[in-house]
All heavy atoms as TSV, in Angstrom:
chain	resi	resn	atom	element	x	y	z
A	1	MET	N	N	59.661	123.788	78.489
A	1	MET	CA	C	60.831	124.558	78.106
A	1	MET	C	C	62.041	124.026	78.859
A	1	MET	O	O	62.019	123.869	80.069
A	1	MET	CB	C	60.587	126.032	78.444
A	1	MET	CG	C	61.743	126.909	78.106
A	1	MET	SD	S	61.521	128.671	78.506
A	1	MET	CE	C	60.111	129.106	77.542
A	2	THR	N	N	63.102	123.786	78.125
A	2	THR	CA	C	64.325	123.278	78.745
A	2	THR	C	C	65.151	124.443	79.269
A	2	THR	O	O	64.880	125.597	78.982
A	2	THR	CB	C	65.170	122.487	77.723
A	2	THR	OG1	O	65.647	123.394	76.742
A	2	THR	CG2	C	64.383	121.365	77.100
A	3	GLY	N	N	66.181	124.117	80.012
A	3	GLY	CA	C	67.049	125.149	80.549
A	3	GLY	C	C	67.700	125.986	79.471
A	3	GLY	O	O	67.817	127.190	79.586
A	4	SER	N	N	68.120	125.350	78.377
A	4	SER	CA	C	68.771	126.107	77.313
A	4	SER	C	C	67.785	127.010	76.586
A	4	SER	O	O	68.133	128.105	76.158
A	4	SER	CB	C	69.459	125.173	76.315
A	4	SER	OG	O	68.511	124.338	75.679
A	5	GLU	N	N	66.527	126.589	76.445
A	5	GLU	CA	C	65.516	127.449	75.819
A	5	GLU	C	C	65.252	128.657	76.695
A	5	GLU	O	O	65.101	129.772	76.202
A	5	GLU	CB	C	64.224	126.677	75.582
A	5	GLU	CG	C	64.316	125.648	74.476
A	5	GLU	CD	C	63.082	124.755	74.423
A	5	GLU	OE1	O	62.361	124.680	75.437
A	5	GLU	OE2	O	62.858	124.139	73.385
A	6	SER	N	N	65.198	128.440	78.006
A	6	SER	CA	C	64.981	129.538	78.941
A	6	SER	C	C	66.122	130.539	78.852
A	6	SER	O	O	65.914	131.736	78.854
A	6	SER	CB	C	64.869	128.991	80.362
A	6	SER	OG	O	64.792	130.042	81.282
A	7	THR	N	N	67.350	130.050	78.768
A	7	THR	CA	C	68.510	130.928	78.665
A	7	THR	C	C	68.465	131.731	77.380
A	7	THR	O	O	68.682	132.937	77.380
A	7	THR	CB	C	69.819	130.102	78.716
A	7	THR	OG1	O	69.840	129.378	79.934
A	7	THR	CG2	C	71.023	130.999	78.621
A	8	ARG	N	N	68.146	131.098	76.272
A	8	ARG	CA	C	68.096	131.803	74.997
A	8	ARG	C	C	67.035	132.892	75.002
A	8	ARG	O	O	67.250	133.965	74.474
A	8	ARG	CB	C	67.834	130.829	73.849
A	8	ARG	CG	C	69.111	130.271	73.282
A	8	ARG	CD	C	68.853	129.457	72.050
A	8	ARG	NE	N	68.995	128.070	72.444
A	8	ARG	CZ	C	68.143	127.108	72.183
A	8	ARG	NH1	N	67.057	127.347	71.498
A	8	ARG	NH2	N	68.347	125.889	72.590
A	9	SER	N	N	65.879	132.635	75.576
A	9	SER	CA	C	64.814	133.625	75.554
A	9	SER	C	C	65.115	134.820	76.457
A	9	SER	O	O	64.535	135.870	76.290
A	9	SER	CB	C	63.477	132.993	75.949
A	9	SER	OG	O	63.524	132.585	77.298
A	10	SER	N	N	66.032	134.662	77.415
A	10	SER	CA	C	66.346	135.770	78.309
A	10	SER	C	C	67.597	136.533	77.877
A	10	SER	O	O	67.930	137.538	78.479
A	10	SER	CB	C	66.506	135.266	79.740
A	10	SER	OG	O	67.622	134.408	79.829
A	11	GLU	N	N	68.311	136.063	76.866
A	11	GLU	CA	C	69.498	136.759	76.390
A	11	GLU	C	C	69.097	138.031	75.657
A	11	GLU	O	O	68.057	138.106	75.029
A	11	GLU	CB	C	70.306	135.864	75.459
A	11	GLU	CG	C	70.974	134.711	76.162
A	11	GLU	CD	C	71.720	133.799	75.201
A	11	GLU	OE1	O	71.694	134.056	73.986
A	11	GLU	OE2	O	72.303	132.825	75.667
A	12	LEU	N	N	69.963	139.027	75.726
A	12	LEU	CA	C	69.725	140.279	75.034
A	12	LEU	C	C	70.078	140.143	73.559
A	12	LEU	O	O	71.050	139.485	73.205
A	12	LEU	CB	C	70.576	141.390	75.636
A	12	LEU	CG	C	70.305	141.763	77.076
A	12	LEU	CD1	C	71.330	142.794	77.538
A	12	LEU	CD2	C	68.913	142.296	77.251
A	13	THR	N	N	69.306	140.809	72.735
A	13	THR	CA	C	69.653	140.882	71.319
A	13	THR	C	C	70.818	141.858	71.172
A	13	THR	O	O	71.128	142.609	72.101
A	13	THR	CB	C	68.466	141.370	70.479
A	13	THR	OG1	O	68.175	142.732	70.849
A	13	THR	CG2	C	67.239	140.495	70.666
A	14	ALA	N	N	71.421	141.869	70.009
A	14	ALA	CA	C	72.534	142.797	69.768
A	14	ALA	C	C	72.065	144.242	69.935
A	14	ALA	O	O	72.767	145.067	70.531
A	14	ALA	CB	C	73.111	142.575	68.377
A	15	ALA	N	N	70.882	144.570	69.443
A	15	ALA	CA	C	70.357	145.936	69.570
A	15	ALA	C	C	70.108	146.296	71.034
A	15	ALA	O	O	70.388	147.423	71.453
A	15	ALA	CB	C	69.063	146.076	68.773
A	16	GLU	N	N	69.607	145.356	71.811
A	16	GLU	CA	C	69.375	145.604	73.235
A	16	GLU	C	C	70.687	145.799	73.982
A	16	GLU	O	O	70.789	146.664	74.856
A	16	GLU	CB	C	68.575	144.455	73.852
A	16	GLU	CG	C	67.134	144.392	73.381
A	16	GLU	CD	C	66.437	143.106	73.767
A	16	GLU	OE1	O	67.106	142.049	73.853
A	16	GLU	OE2	O	65.213	143.157	73.973
A	17	ARG	N	N	71.698	145.025	73.630
A	17	ARG	CA	C	73.016	145.189	74.260
A	17	ARG	C	C	73.600	146.550	73.924
A	17	ARG	O	O	74.157	147.234	74.791
A	17	ARG	CB	C	73.973	144.079	73.819
A	17	ARG	CG	C	73.739	142.762	74.527
A	17	ARG	CD	C	74.886	141.787	74.310
A	17	ARG	NE	N	75.229	141.567	72.920
A	17	ARG	CZ	C	74.662	140.667	72.126
A	17	ARG	NH1	N	73.712	139.887	72.591
A	17	ARG	NH2	N	75.048	140.523	70.876
A	18	ARG	N	N	73.473	146.970	72.665
A	18	ARG	CA	C	73.990	148.292	72.269
A	18	ARG	C	C	73.261	149.409	73.011
A	18	ARG	O	O	73.888	150.367	73.478
A	18	ARG	CB	C	73.867	148.496	70.762
A	18	ARG	CG	C	74.900	147.726	69.955
A	18	ARG	CD	C	74.916	148.150	68.496
A	18	ARG	NE	N	73.635	147.976	67.841
A	18	ARG	CZ	C	73.221	146.869	67.227
A	18	ARG	NH1	N	74.014	145.816	67.188
A	18	ARG	NH2	N	72.035	146.812	66.646
A	19	ALA	N	N	71.938	149.295	73.142
A	19	ALA	CA	C	71.161	150.314	73.855
A	19	ALA	C	C	71.577	150.369	75.320
A	19	ALA	O	O	71.746	151.454	75.887
A	19	ALA	CB	C	69.663	150.026	73.723
A	20	ALA	N	N	71.755	149.220	75.944
A	20	ALA	CA	C	72.191	149.174	77.338
A	20	ALA	C	C	73.597	149.754	77.476
A	20	ALA	O	O	73.879	150.511	78.410
A	20	ALA	CB	C	72.144	147.742	77.863
A	21	LEU	N	N	74.469	149.428	76.544
A	21	LEU	CA	C	75.834	149.943	76.584
A	21	LEU	C	C	75.848	151.463	76.444
A	21	LEU	O	O	76.583	152.157	77.160
A	21	LEU	CB	C	76.680	149.298	75.485
A	21	LEU	CG	C	78.146	149.696	75.458
A	21	LEU	CD1	C	78.834	149.365	76.779
A	21	LEU	CD2	C	78.853	148.995	74.313
A	22	ARG	N	N	75.011	152.011	75.560
A	22	ARG	CA	C	74.934	153.472	75.414
A	22	ARG	C	C	74.522	154.117	76.736
A	22	ARG	O	O	75.091	155.133	77.143
A	22	ARG	CB	C	73.946	153.860	74.315
A	22	ARG	CG	C	74.500	153.729	72.913
A	22	ARG	CD	C	73.593	154.371	71.880
A	22	ARG	NE	N	72.295	153.733	71.811
A	22	ARG	CZ	C	71.987	152.675	71.056
A	22	ARG	NH1	N	72.914	152.144	70.288
A	22	ARG	NH2	N	70.777	152.180	71.051
A	23	ARG	N	N	73.546	153.529	77.410
A	23	ARG	CA	C	73.109	154.078	78.698
A	23	ARG	C	C	74.225	153.995	79.736
A	23	ARG	O	O	74.413	154.914	80.537
A	23	ARG	CB	C	71.885	153.326	79.213
A	23	ARG	CG	C	70.634	153.662	78.457
A	23	ARG	CD	C	69.496	152.839	78.978
A	23	ARG	NE	N	68.221	153.336	78.534
A	23	ARG	CZ	C	67.085	152.733	78.806
A	23	ARG	NH1	N	67.069	151.630	79.524
A	23	ARG	NH2	N	65.952	153.233	78.375
A	24	LEU	N	N	74.962	152.907	79.733
A	24	LEU	CA	C	76.064	152.762	80.687
A	24	LEU	C	C	77.175	153.767	80.402
A	24	LEU	O	O	77.796	154.292	81.330
A	24	LEU	CB	C	76.599	151.331	80.666
A	24	LEU	CG	C	75.657	150.290	81.273
A	24	LEU	CD1	C	76.170	148.882	80.987
A	24	LEU	CD2	C	75.479	150.513	82.767
A	25	VAL	N	N	77.427	154.071	79.135
A	25	VAL	CA	C	78.442	155.073	78.787
A	25	VAL	C	C	78.001	156.450	79.300
A	25	VAL	O	O	78.800	157.198	79.871
A	25	VAL	CB	C	78.710	155.092	77.267
A	25	VAL	CG1	C	79.517	156.308	76.861
A	25	VAL	CG2	C	79.408	153.805	76.838
A	26	VAL	N	N	76.714	156.772	79.115
A	26	VAL	CA	C	76.188	158.039	79.630
A	26	VAL	C	C	76.326	158.081	81.145
A	26	VAL	O	O	76.749	159.086	81.724
A	26	VAL	CB	C	74.717	158.248	79.195
A	26	VAL	CG1	C	74.084	159.423	79.928
A	26	VAL	CG2	C	74.629	158.449	77.691
A	27	LEU	N	N	75.984	156.984	81.787
A	27	LEU	CA	C	76.097	156.907	83.239
A	27	LEU	C	C	77.546	157.108	83.685
A	27	LEU	O	O	77.809	157.838	84.651
A	27	LEU	CB	C	75.579	155.551	83.732
A	27	LEU	CG	C	75.645	155.310	85.222
A	27	LEU	CD1	C	74.839	156.344	85.984
A	27	LEU	CD2	C	75.151	153.909	85.542
A	28	PHE	N	N	78.485	156.510	82.984
A	28	PHE	CA	C	79.904	156.673	83.304
A	28	PHE	C	C	80.292	158.150	83.215
A	28	PHE	O	O	80.982	158.678	84.086
A	28	PHE	CB	C	80.738	155.825	82.351
A	28	PHE	CG	C	82.200	155.813	82.680
A	28	PHE	CD1	C	82.680	155.042	83.723
A	28	PHE	CD2	C	83.094	156.558	81.939
A	28	PHE	CE1	C	84.030	155.033	84.030
A	28	PHE	CE2	C	84.446	156.549	82.234
A	28	PHE	CZ	C	84.913	155.785	83.278
A	29	GLY	N	N	79.836	158.822	82.185
A	29	GLY	CA	C	80.117	160.248	82.034
A	29	GLY	C	C	79.514	161.074	83.169
A	29	GLY	O	O	80.152	162.004	83.681
A	30	LEU	N	N	78.289	160.731	83.562
A	30	LEU	CA	C	77.658	161.433	84.679
A	30	LEU	C	C	78.430	161.221	85.973
A	30	LEU	O	O	78.596	162.151	86.769
A	30	LEU	CB	C	76.212	160.958	84.851
A	30	LEU	CG	C	75.205	161.455	83.823
A	30	LEU	CD1	C	73.894	160.694	83.957
A	30	LEU	CD2	C	74.986	162.947	83.980
A	31	MET	N	N	78.895	160.003	86.175
A	31	MET	CA	C	79.673	159.714	87.391
A	31	MET	C	C	80.965	160.536	87.401
A	31	MET	O	O	81.341	161.100	88.439
A	31	MET	CB	C	79.988	158.220	87.478
A	31	MET	CG	C	78.765	157.324	87.531
A	31	MET	SD	S	77.831	157.468	89.041
A	31	MET	CE	C	78.882	156.597	90.154
A	32	ASN	N	N	81.632	160.623	86.259
A	32	ASN	CA	C	82.855	161.432	86.186
A	32	ASN	C	C	82.551	162.899	86.475
A	32	ASN	O	O	83.306	163.577	87.177
A	32	ASN	CB	C	83.522	161.293	84.818
A	32	ASN	CG	C	84.317	160.026	84.701
A	32	ASN	OD1	O	84.814	159.493	85.678
A	32	ASN	ND2	N	84.433	159.517	83.487
A	33	LYS	N	N	81.443	163.400	85.935
A	33	LYS	CA	C	81.056	164.792	86.168
A	33	LYS	C	C	80.759	165.024	87.649
A	33	LYS	O	O	81.126	166.049	88.209
A	33	LYS	CB	C	79.842	165.152	85.313
A	33	LYS	CG	C	79.465	166.606	85.378
A	33	LYS	CD	C	80.555	167.486	84.794
A	33	LYS	CE	C	80.142	168.935	84.779
A	33	LYS	NZ	N	81.209	169.804	84.290
A	34	MET	N	N	80.118	164.049	88.297
A	34	MET	CA	C	79.832	164.186	89.726
A	34	MET	C	C	81.120	164.263	90.541
A	34	MET	O	O	81.212	165.037	91.499
A	34	MET	CB	C	78.950	163.034	90.215
A	34	MET	CG	C	77.521	163.138	89.719
A	34	MET	SD	S	76.389	161.933	90.446
A	34	MET	CE	C	77.036	160.393	89.848
A	35	ILE	N	N	82.106	163.485	90.149
A	35	ILE	CA	C	83.404	163.529	90.842
A	35	ILE	C	C	84.032	164.910	90.676
A	35	ILE	O	O	84.534	165.501	91.636
A	35	ILE	CB	C	84.327	162.412	90.330
A	35	ILE	CG1	C	83.772	161.052	90.770
A	35	ILE	CG2	C	85.756	162.611	90.809
A	35	ILE	CD1	C	84.405	159.872	90.068
A	36	GLU	N	N	83.982	165.450	89.453
A	36	GLU	CA	C	84.530	166.790	89.205
A	36	GLU	C	C	83.787	167.842	90.026
A	36	GLU	O	O	84.409	168.736	90.614
A	36	GLU	CB	C	84.418	167.142	87.722
A	36	GLU	CG	C	85.317	166.351	86.813
A	36	GLU	CD	C	85.023	166.617	85.339
A	36	GLU	OE1	O	84.309	167.590	85.022
A	36	GLU	OE2	O	85.502	165.838	84.502
A	37	LEU	N	N	82.461	167.766	90.047
A	37	LEU	CA	C	81.669	168.745	90.784
A	37	LEU	C	C	81.935	168.645	92.284
A	37	LEU	O	O	81.976	169.661	92.981
A	37	LEU	CB	C	80.180	168.559	90.494
A	37	LEU	CG	C	79.737	168.919	89.071
A	37	LEU	CD1	C	78.315	168.448	88.830
A	37	LEU	CD2	C	79.875	170.418	88.830
A	38	SER	N	N	82.120	167.441	92.756
A	38	SER	CA	C	82.424	167.251	94.172
A	38	SER	C	C	83.760	167.894	94.519
A	38	SER	O	O	83.891	168.567	95.542
A	38	SER	CB	C	82.462	165.758	94.499
A	38	SER	OG	O	82.809	165.552	95.831
A	39	ALA	N	N	84.740	167.705	93.657
A	39	ALA	CA	C	86.065	168.288	93.886
A	39	ALA	C	C	86.015	169.807	93.820
A	39	ALA	O	O	86.785	170.493	94.496
A	39	ALA	CB	C	87.061	167.740	92.870
A	40	ALA	N	N	85.077	170.341	93.012
A	40	ALA	CA	C	84.948	171.792	92.862
A	40	ALA	C	C	83.993	172.388	93.893
A	40	ALA	O	O	83.710	173.584	93.861
A	40	ALA	CB	C	84.466	172.124	91.455
A	41	ASP	N	N	83.485	171.550	94.802
A	41	ASP	CA	C	82.564	171.992	95.851
A	41	ASP	C	C	81.328	172.679	95.262
A	41	ASP	O	O	80.993	173.808	95.626
A	41	ASP	CB	C	83.277	172.915	96.843
A	41	ASP	CG	C	82.520	173.017	98.154
A	41	ASP	OD1	O	81.783	172.064	98.490
A	41	ASP	OD2	O	82.668	174.051	98.825
A	42	ALA	N	N	80.658	171.968	94.347
A	42	ALA	CA	C	79.437	172.472	93.705
A	42	ALA	C	C	78.269	171.556	94.080
A	42	ALA	O	O	77.819	170.749	93.264
A	42	ALA	CB	C	79.623	172.524	92.193
A	43	PRO	N	N	77.752	171.674	95.318
A	43	PRO	CA	C	76.756	170.712	95.805
A	43	PRO	C	C	75.444	170.697	95.019
A	43	PRO	O	O	74.854	169.632	94.823
A	43	PRO	CB	C	76.522	171.133	97.252
A	43	PRO	CG	C	77.031	172.518	97.359
A	43	PRO	CD	C	78.084	172.678	96.302
A	44	ARG	N	N	74.967	171.835	94.549
A	44	ARG	CA	C	73.690	171.855	93.813
A	44	ARG	C	C	73.815	171.106	92.495
A	44	ARG	O	O	72.984	170.262	92.158
A	44	ARG	CB	C	73.243	173.293	93.574
A	44	ARG	CG	C	71.916	173.376	92.853
A	44	ARG	CD	C	71.384	174.791	92.829
A	44	ARG	NE	N	70.224	174.828	91.957
A	44	ARG	CZ	C	70.109	175.631	90.926
A	44	ARG	NH1	N	71.057	176.496	90.641
A	44	ARG	NH2	N	69.031	175.604	90.171
A	45	GLN	N	N	74.870	171.402	91.743
A	45	GLN	CA	C	75.082	170.716	90.469
A	45	GLN	C	C	75.366	169.235	90.685
A	45	GLN	O	O	74.922	168.390	89.915
A	45	GLN	CB	C	76.230	171.369	89.702
A	45	GLN	CG	C	75.901	172.747	89.189
A	45	GLN	CD	C	77.109	173.403	88.556
A	45	GLN	OE1	O	78.228	173.279	89.073
A	45	GLN	NE2	N	76.892	174.082	87.447
A	46	LEU	N	N	76.090	168.936	91.748
A	46	LEU	CA	C	76.386	167.545	92.079
A	46	LEU	C	C	75.087	166.783	92.344
A	46	LEU	O	O	74.883	165.688	91.827
A	46	LEU	CB	C	77.310	167.467	93.294
A	46	LEU	CG	C	77.668	166.071	93.792
A	46	LEU	CD1	C	78.374	165.267	92.708
A	46	LEU	CD2	C	78.538	166.178	95.032
A	47	ALA	N	N	74.193	167.375	93.105
A	47	ALA	CA	C	72.910	166.735	93.405
A	47	ALA	C	C	72.086	166.531	92.131
A	47	ALA	O	O	71.449	165.484	91.958
A	47	ALA	CB	C	72.133	167.573	94.418
A	48	GLU	N	N	72.107	167.505	91.236
A	48	GLU	CA	C	71.367	167.373	89.972
A	48	GLU	C	C	71.917	166.229	89.128
A	48	GLU	O	O	71.160	165.434	88.571
A	48	GLU	CB	C	71.422	168.687	89.190
A	48	GLU	CG	C	70.626	169.807	89.836
A	48	GLU	CD	C	70.890	171.162	89.202
A	48	GLU	OE1	O	71.738	171.263	88.276
A	48	GLU	OE2	O	70.254	172.142	89.644
A	49	HIS	N	N	73.230	166.136	89.027
A	49	HIS	CA	C	73.848	165.057	88.252
A	49	HIS	C	C	73.614	163.696	88.909
A	49	HIS	O	O	73.386	162.702	88.230
A	49	HIS	CB	C	75.347	165.309	88.064
A	49	HIS	CG	C	75.646	166.245	86.946
A	49	HIS	ND1	N	75.456	167.595	87.045
A	49	HIS	CD2	C	76.102	166.021	85.699
A	49	HIS	CE1	C	75.789	168.167	85.910
A	49	HIS	NE2	N	76.187	167.232	85.073
A	50	ALA	N	N	73.658	163.670	90.235
A	50	ALA	CA	C	73.407	162.419	90.947
A	50	ALA	C	C	71.973	161.940	90.701
A	50	ALA	O	O	71.739	160.748	90.487
A	50	ALA	CB	C	73.659	162.592	92.439
A	51	ALA	N	N	71.017	162.859	90.715
A	51	ALA	CA	C	69.621	162.493	90.458
A	51	ALA	C	C	69.453	161.978	89.031
A	51	ALA	O	O	68.737	160.993	88.793
A	51	ALA	CB	C	68.702	163.688	90.697
A	52	THR	N	N	70.123	162.602	88.075
A	52	THR	CA	C	70.055	162.145	86.685
A	52	THR	C	C	70.656	160.751	86.549
A	52	THR	O	O	70.081	159.881	85.884
A	52	THR	CB	C	70.795	163.140	85.761
A	52	THR	OG1	O	70.178	164.424	85.880
A	52	THR	CG2	C	70.742	162.692	84.315
A	53	ALA	N	N	71.796	160.526	87.200
A	53	ALA	CA	C	72.431	159.200	87.155
A	53	ALA	C	C	71.529	158.151	87.788
A	53	ALA	O	O	71.348	157.062	87.244
A	53	ALA	CB	C	73.785	159.241	87.862
A	54	ARG	N	N	70.945	158.486	88.934
A	54	ARG	CA	C	70.040	157.558	89.615
A	54	ARG	C	C	68.856	157.202	88.715
A	54	ARG	O	O	68.482	156.046	88.584
A	54	ARG	CB	C	69.530	158.184	90.914
A	54	ARG	CG	C	68.551	157.294	91.674
A	54	ARG	CD	C	67.567	158.066	92.525
A	54	ARG	NE	N	66.848	159.050	91.737
A	54	ARG	CZ	C	66.486	160.241	92.200
A	54	ARG	NH1	N	66.785	160.617	93.416
A	54	ARG	NH2	N	65.837	161.074	91.424
A	55	ASP	N	N	68.276	158.208	88.068
A	55	ASP	CA	C	67.128	157.964	87.192
A	55	ASP	C	C	67.514	157.083	86.003
A	55	ASP	O	O	66.754	156.197	85.604
A	55	ASP	CB	C	66.537	159.284	86.699
A	55	ASP	CG	C	65.918	160.100	87.832
A	55	ASP	OD1	O	65.720	159.554	88.937
A	55	ASP	OD2	O	65.639	161.288	87.596
A	56	LEU	N	N	68.691	157.315	85.441
A	56	LEU	CA	C	69.159	156.513	84.320
A	56	LEU	C	C	69.354	155.056	84.726
A	56	LEU	O	O	68.944	154.143	84.014
A	56	LEU	CB	C	70.454	157.089	83.755
A	56	LEU	CG	C	71.047	156.396	82.538
A	56	LEU	CD1	C	70.071	156.431	81.369
A	56	LEU	CD2	C	72.354	157.044	82.143
A	57	VAL	N	N	69.945	154.843	85.880
A	57	VAL	CA	C	70.131	153.477	86.379
A	57	VAL	C	C	68.767	152.828	86.607
A	57	VAL	O	O	68.546	151.671	86.241
A	57	VAL	CB	C	70.971	153.452	87.674
A	57	VAL	CG1	C	70.928	152.089	88.325
A	57	VAL	CG2	C	72.396	153.853	87.381
A	58	GLY	N	N	67.834	153.572	87.186
A	58	GLY	CA	C	66.494	153.039	87.416
A	58	GLY	C	C	65.800	152.629	86.136
A	58	GLY	O	O	65.173	151.558	86.067
A	59	GLU	N	N	65.927	153.450	85.099
A	59	GLU	CA	C	65.323	153.117	83.806
A	59	GLU	C	C	65.960	151.873	83.207
A	59	GLU	O	O	65.265	150.998	82.677
A	59	GLU	CB	C	65.479	154.286	82.838
A	59	GLU	CG	C	64.644	155.495	83.182
A	59	GLU	CD	C	64.992	156.698	82.325
A	59	GLU	OE1	O	65.756	156.554	81.341
A	59	GLU	OE2	O	64.497	157.798	82.644
A	60	LEU	N	N	67.274	151.790	83.292
A	60	LEU	CA	C	67.980	150.633	82.736
A	60	LEU	C	C	67.587	149.358	83.481
A	60	LEU	O	O	67.301	148.334	82.860
A	60	LEU	CB	C	69.494	150.848	82.796
A	60	LEU	CG	C	70.373	149.738	82.224
A	60	LEU	CD1	C	70.030	149.456	80.769
A	60	LEU	CD2	C	71.835	150.103	82.377
A	61	VAL	N	N	67.541	149.432	84.798
A	61	VAL	CA	C	67.156	148.265	85.594
A	61	VAL	C	C	65.717	147.839	85.254
A	61	VAL	O	O	65.436	146.661	85.067
A	61	VAL	CB	C	67.314	148.547	87.105
A	61	VAL	CG1	C	66.654	147.465	87.944
A	61	VAL	CG2	C	68.790	148.685	87.456
A	62	THR	N	N	64.824	148.802	85.160
A	62	THR	CA	C	63.430	148.507	84.828
A	62	THR	C	C	63.337	147.838	83.461
A	62	THR	O	O	62.650	146.827	83.296
A	62	THR	CB	C	62.583	149.793	84.852
A	62	THR	OG1	O	62.631	150.331	86.172
A	62	THR	CG2	C	61.140	149.510	84.474
A	63	ASP	N	N	64.039	148.390	82.489
A	63	ASP	CA	C	64.022	147.813	81.134
A	63	ASP	C	C	64.579	146.395	81.129
A	63	ASP	O	O	64.038	145.507	80.477
A	63	ASP	CB	C	64.811	148.681	80.152
A	63	ASP	CG	C	64.109	149.972	79.799
A	63	ASP	OD1	O	62.919	150.127	80.174
A	63	ASP	OD2	O	64.740	150.826	79.163
A	64	MET	N	N	65.674	146.196	81.866
A	64	MET	CA	C	66.318	144.876	81.873
A	64	MET	C	C	65.474	143.843	82.635
A	64	MET	O	O	65.543	142.652	82.339
A	64	MET	CB	C	67.707	144.972	82.518
A	64	MET	CG	C	68.654	145.929	81.829
A	64	MET	SD	S	69.174	145.415	80.223
A	64	MET	CE	C	70.292	144.124	80.641
A	65	ALA	N	N	64.682	144.298	83.595
A	65	ALA	CA	C	63.897	143.379	84.417
A	65	ALA	C	C	62.608	142.927	83.734
A	65	ALA	O	O	62.047	141.899	84.110
A	65	ALA	CB	C	63.559	144.033	85.753
A	66	GLN	N	N	62.156	143.679	82.742
A	66	GLN	CA	C	60.912	143.310	82.081
A	66	GLN	C	C	61.111	142.095	81.217
A	66	GLN	O	O	62.118	141.970	80.509
A	66	GLN	CB	C	60.394	144.480	81.239
A	66	GLN	CG	C	59.940	145.642	82.083
A	66	GLN	CD	C	59.369	146.765	81.246
A	66	GLN	OE1	O	59.181	146.624	80.053
A	66	GLN	NE2	N	59.099	147.874	81.882
A	67	PRO	N	N	60.124	141.186	81.256
A	67	PRO	CA	C	60.240	139.996	80.402
A	67	PRO	C	C	60.186	140.391	78.936
A	67	PRO	O	O	59.497	141.322	78.559
A	67	PRO	CB	C	59.037	139.148	80.795
A	67	PRO	CG	C	58.134	140.042	81.559
A	67	PRO	CD	C	58.912	141.225	82.024
A	68	ARG	N	N	60.976	139.696	78.160
A	68	ARG	CA	C	61.017	139.940	76.719
A	68	ARG	C	C	59.962	139.100	76.038
A	68	ARG	O	O	59.665	138.000	76.438
A	68	ARG	CB	C	62.382	139.574	76.163
A	68	ARG	CG	C	63.462	140.466	76.643
A	68	ARG	CD	C	64.759	140.119	76.009
A	68	ARG	NE	N	64.555	139.107	74.988
A	68	ARG	CZ	C	65.326	138.893	73.953
A	68	ARG	NH1	N	66.376	139.591	73.823
A	68	ARG	NH2	N	65.091	137.969	73.084
A	69	ALA	N	N	59.427	139.652	74.959
A	69	ALA	CA	C	58.489	138.874	74.138
A	69	ALA	C	C	59.272	137.817	73.371
A	69	ALA	O	O	60.355	138.079	72.865
A	69	ALA	CB	C	57.769	139.796	73.171
A	70	SER	N	N	58.749	136.611	73.330
A	70	SER	CA	C	59.456	135.520	72.627
A	70	SER	C	C	59.046	135.470	71.184
A	70	SER	O	O	57.993	135.735	70.794
A	70	SER	CB	C	59.128	134.179	73.268
A	70	SER	OG	O	59.557	134.188	74.612
């Protein structure tokens, strides 16, 4: 396998990019909500949103790290 073949096999498909982008948009919204909750001094809700954001990032990283079928 040449370098260019390796690069092509690791690139995301359009559907994979859209799925990743949707998750990042959700994450962005969660981050904004955490900022609002922090400003409103709502530590319990802030912790819940932070845990959800962390889990979403973990899922995205796990999905992106898995080798794709060629």
